[in-house]
C-alpha positions in Angstrom: -13.1 -26.9 17.4 -10.5 -28.1 15.3 -7.2 -26.1 15.6 -4.9 -25.4 12.6 -1.7 -24.7 11.7 -2.4 -21.6 9.3 -5.3 -19.9 8.0 -4.8 -21.3 5.2 -5.1 -25.0 6.4 -8.3 -23.6 7.9 -9.5 -22.4 4.5 -8.4 -26.0 2.4 -11.1 -27.8 5.4 -13.1 -24.8 4.8 -13.2 -25.8 0.6 -13.1 -29.7 1.1 -16.3 -29.3 4.6 -18.4 -27.7 4.1 -18.2 -25.4 0.9 -18.6 -28.6 -1.4 -21.5 -29.5 0.8 -23.4 -26.3 -0.1 -26.1 -26.0 -1.3 -26.4 -24.9 -5.0 -27.6 -22.1 -5.2 -25.0 -20.5 -2.4 -22.2 -21.6 -4.7 -21.8 -18.4 -6.0 -20.3 -15.4 -5.9 -17.8 -15.0 -3.6 -17.7 -18.3 -2.7 -17.2 -19.9 -5.9 -15.0 -17.1 -6.5 -12.2 -17.9 -3.3 -12.5 -21.5 -4.0 -11.5 -20.4 -7.8 -8.9 -18.6 -6.8 -7.3 -21.1 -3.7 -7.9 -24.0 -6.0 -6.2 -22.9 -8.9 -3.6 -21.1 -7.4 -4.5 -17.5 -8.1 -4.1 -16.4 -5.7 -6.6 -15.0 -2.3 -5.7 -12.8 0.4 -5.7 -14.1 4.0 -8.0 -11.3 5.5 -10.5 -13.1 2.8 -10.2 -17.0 4.1 -10.4 -15.4 7.7 -13.6 -13.0 6.1 -15.1 -16.3 5.2 -14.2 -18.8 7.6 -15.8 -16.4 10.1 -19.6 -16.4 7.5 -19.6 -20.2 9.1 -18.6 -19.8 12.4 -15.7 -17.9 14.7 -12.0 -18.1 14.2 -9.1 -16.5 16.3 -5.8 -16.5 14.7 -3.1 -15.7 17.3 0.7 -15.3 15.6 3.3 -16.6 18.0 6.6 -15.2 17.4 9.9 -16.1 19.7 13.1 -14.8 19.2 16.1 -15.2 21.3 18.9 -13.2 20.8 22.6 -14.0 19.5 24.9 -14.0 22.5 28.4 -11.5 22.6 
């Protein structure tokens, strides 16, 4: 298991380690579009990144928010 601080970090790892190793016939369609959108900063949603990551493995995203109100 590899841990990341964000979905974007996990997606960047996917691009560098999985996408680049895909055979040419798989580097078509949504994977290439997602790579282009991310690499050229054209905009890619977190949902789209999660969907692609889930096709290549298990993904579990947890958000933790802490709030401490001011004492009055």
